[in-house]
C-alpha positions, -999 to +999 in steps of 0.1 A: +000+001+003+012+035-010+028+054+018+001+087+015+006+120+036-033+118+038-035+155+059-015+170+024-035+155+003-070+171+016-051+205+027-062+222-005-099+214-002-104+231+033-112+264+014-141+252-009-152+224+015-159+254+043-182+276+020-200+244+001-210+237+042-216+271+049-239+270+019-258+234+030-265+251+064-281+278+049-307+255+038-335+250+063-338+210+058-360+200+089-389+175+078-418+194+064-452+179+057-467+210+045-440+206+012-443+171+005-445+164-033-435+140-058-399+138-054-395+154-020-410+127+003-395+147+032-402+182+020-388+211+000-360+221+024-344+185+021-349+182-015-331+215-018-301+203-003-303+174-025-305+195-054-273+218-041-252+181-037-266+166-070-256+199-088-220+199-069-213+162-071-222+164-109-203+192-116-170+176-102-171+144-117-190+118-097-220+097-107-256+107-091-284+088-085-315+107-066-334+077-055-367+086-059-357+120-034-353+095-006-316+097-008-284+112-026-260+090-039-226+103-050-209+071-066-171+066-079-150+034-091-149-002-101-140-027-082-151-059-056-150-040-027-173-016-022-175+013+003-202+031+017-201+063+036-235+071+052-242+104+062-280+130+060-290+159+055-324+163+076-315+181+105-339+182+142-363+212+148-349+246+162-355+256+195-341+277+223-319+307+222-295+311+197-265+335+195-269+334+155-298+325+134-297+285+132-297+285+093-273+320+091-240+297+093-216+319+115-178+316+125-168+324+159-137+320+177-128+289+149-163+278+149-187+275+127-225+274+143-259+271+129-283+235+130-268+209+109-232+221+119-222+187+131-250+166+129-248+159+101-242+182+074-201+192+088-195+151+090-210+149+056-193+173+035-160+168+051-164+131+039-171+145+005-140+165-001-123+132+011-137+113-014-132+142-038-093+144-029-090+108-032-106+106-068-082+137-084-054+120-070-059+085-083-064+069-055-098+051-059-085+023-081-097-017-080-126-004-056-163+014-056-172+043-036-204+055-023-220+086-001-252+083+003-270+115+018-301+105+032-330+128+039-348+110+072-326+101+100-335+121+126-374+105+122-360+068+122-343+067+087-371+056+061-347+069+039-319+039+040-346+016+040-362+027+011-327+028+001-320-010+008-351-024+013-372-009-021-346+002-047-326-035-031-294-014-035-260-035-031-254-039+005-216-028+016-186-045+019-174-024+045-187+013+057-193+040+080-213+068+088-199+101+099-228+107+126-210+097+161-177+100+177-140+089+171-123+070+182-149+046+166-182+035+179-185-004+175-219-012+198-253+009+197-282+004+222-317-008+204-341+023+202-379+024+204-408+045+208-436+041+226-464+067+234-491+065+263-524+080+246-557+087+261-589+107+267-588+119+303-606+150+318-578+171+331-606+197+349-581+227+348-558+224+323-567+236+286-536+224+270-506+210+273-478+215+243-441+204+250-413+187+228-405+189+193-393+153+184-389+123+205-356+121+207-345+153+226-351+166+261-380+190+264-367+223+269-401+243+267-433+233+276-465+253+270-496+250+291-528+270+294-551+266+325-586+278+337-575+283+374-540+305+371-541+318+404-538+290+420-507+282+399-494+315+404-496+304+443-478+273+438-449+289+421-444+317+444-437+286+471-415+265+446-392+296+434-370+272+416-393+258+388-380+282+360-409+300+338-423+324+319-458+336+319-470+345+284-502+363+295-529+358+326-535+321+320-505+306+298-471+295+314-438+281+298-420+258+319-380+256+313-358+230+310-324+219+292-320+203+255-300+178+257-300+141+227-324+115+238-296+089+241-284+112+273-317+126+293-297+123+322-274+158+303-306+178+302-336+196+322-371+179+305-393+209+311-422+183+303-417+165+333-413+195+355-449+210+340-467+176+347-452+174+379-461+212+390-495+209+370-501+175+389-495+187+423-512+221+424-543+210+408-546+175+424-544+154+391-532+119+400-523+108+363-496+139+357-482+132+391-480+096+384-464+101+351-443+125+367-425+107+391-423+077+370-402+092+343-383+117+369-353+087+369-341+089+333-329+051+333-361+036+346-356+028+382-390+048+393-407+027+365-391-005+378-373-013+347-341-006+349-312-026+328-272-023+328-247-041+306-207-039+311-209-035+273-237-008+266-247+011+301-277+016+310-317+019+298-324+055+290-360+067+289-366+101+274-400+119+273-396+135+241-434+149+235-463+158+256-495+168+246-529+175+259-562+194+241-595+189+240-597+157+264-564+141+247-538+130+264-505+114+247-467+112+258-438+101+238-409+086+251-377+074+234-361+040+246-330+028+243-317-006+259-286-026+261-281-062+250-300-080+278-333-062+271-364-077+260-380-045+246-414-059+237-416-076+274-405-040+290-431-023+274-458-048+280-448-047+318-451-007+316-482-010+298-498-033+324-492-009+351-501+019+335-539+040+333-532+049+296-531+025+269-495+024+255-487+021+212-453+011+204-438+010+170-409-014+160-378+005+166-339-008+158-321-036+171-288-035+191-259-035+170-224-047+179-192-061+166-165-077+184-133-055+177-113-083+187-127-100+163-136-075+139-111-069+111-123-038+093-132-023+130-096-029+136-080-011+103-104+020+112-088+024+148-056+022+134-065+049+111-076+073+136-044+068+157-021+070+129-042+104+115-044+124+149-015+107+172-042+094+200-033+064+222-053+072+249-089+074+242-104+042+231-134+029+211-166+024+230-206+019+224-236+044+229-269+051+235-275+075+204-285+052+170-272+058+136-272+049+098-246+020+111-279-004+115-292+005+086-262-015+065-244-044+070-205-043+081-209-004+092-204+013+122-198+050+133-169+068+129-164+101+141-168+132+136-169+144+171-138+142+189-131+131+225-138+160+249-158+180+223-195+193+231-209+204+199-246+207+210-263+188+185-304+185+191-295+216+211-292+252+210-261+268+193-247+237+176-214+239+162-184+221+144-147+233+150-130+242+122-102+226+131-119+196+136-139+196+102-105+197+086-089+167+104-117+145+094-112+153+059-080+135+063-092+108+090-123+102+062-096+101+029-072+074+047-102+052+062-117+050+026-088+045+011-078+016+037-114+001+035-111+000-001-078-021-003-086-043+029-085-079+017-099-103+050-079-132+037 
C-alpha cells in the first residue's frame, strides 16, 4: 500500500469545503409535511439540499442517483470492494435561544455555528471532500465508493430503508457513518418509541404542548390553565421552577435540551410541567407520570437494566400533548443487549392507567472489536492520523445509520472531549475538527477499499 500523507492530500480542499458547508447549513432541511411532493418525500428543504449537492457532485465528476428523493447517492470507482459512507441532510427542529440564526452559519472563535453543522452536514461535507481528494489524485483504484446522503435520519431512517429495501441497493463490503464519535463506535443500543394515549378530563388544564421531537429532551413546555391564580400561588412557593408567563392563563416551563440518548444531561421541562400541574391541581395521572420518568434510567418504572458493554437503559420523554380531552406522551426508549424490548414495554403497559402504543424500533448493534478486521483497520487509521493512543473505541446509546447497513459502524466526526450541542441551541463544529476529519476519512476510505480479509 502506498505511503500517502493524507493531511497534505486534503489540505487544498479546506476553503471550498468550508464554503460548501456554509451554503448547505443555510438551507433549512427540517422535515416539512406541508411541502411534500413527488420527488420530495420529506419536504422542500431536504430536496433543496439534495439538489445543491447533486449539482456539486455532477460538476466534480461523480455519478449521481437521486433515489426518488429519499436519498442522494454519489458514487465513483470500479472493483470488488464497495465502500459506503452514510451521512444525512435532514436536521432536527429548532428550539431554544441561539446566539446566531440557526440557518445563518456564522464563524466565531474558530467554530462554525448553525443547525446541522455537526449533525450531520459538517461530517458529510468533510467526507465528500475526502472522497473528492482521493478521486482527483487517482487513488480510487479497484474498489467502489458510494457516499449516500439520507433525508430522514432524525425521524427513523425511512430514507435508507427505502434505499436498501425498496430500491434493492447493494450492501457494502464495509461502511461507516460520520455521525458519531471518534475513535469509533462498535456498539449501539436498541431504540424504540412508545406513546401513552387516552381520553382524560384534566379539569383545570386547557392544553399542554411540549417537545418538538421524541429523541430530544424537552426544553420548553407551554401550558394553558383555567384557574391561573392557583398556579401563580404554587409557583411563588416553589421558586426553583423556571418559567415564563405569556399572559394571565398561559405559562411556559423551561428546561435544558439534550440528545435523547443522554437525557441525564438535560432538564426535562415536560416532566417539570407534569409534576407542577399534578401537584398544584391534584391531577393524579400527571403526578404519576412525572414520578415514573423523574429517573431517566427507568428505576422508578422498575425497568432499569445495565450491562458492562453497553451501559444503562434510558427513557426520554420527548413529546407531551393534551388538548380537547386527549392526552399523549411519547417516550424514546434505549436499551442494552440484555433487554427484551417487547416484554419491557408490556410490563410498563400493565401498570399504566393509559393505553400504550409502540412501534418497531432498531435492534442492538454490536461488533466484537477484537475479532472484526475492518473495525481494527478504522481504529488504526484514527490513531495514525491523530496520534491519539489514549481514547478508546466505545458503545453508545445513540442510534446511527450503522444499523441500516451491513458491516457498518459510526466513525466520528465528534472528537473526544468536544461538545458540539447536537439537537440543542447553538449547535457548532470546530473548524479544526472539520478539517482534521477530512484526512481521517480519506485515509479510511482508501484503507477499506484496499482491505483484503483473506
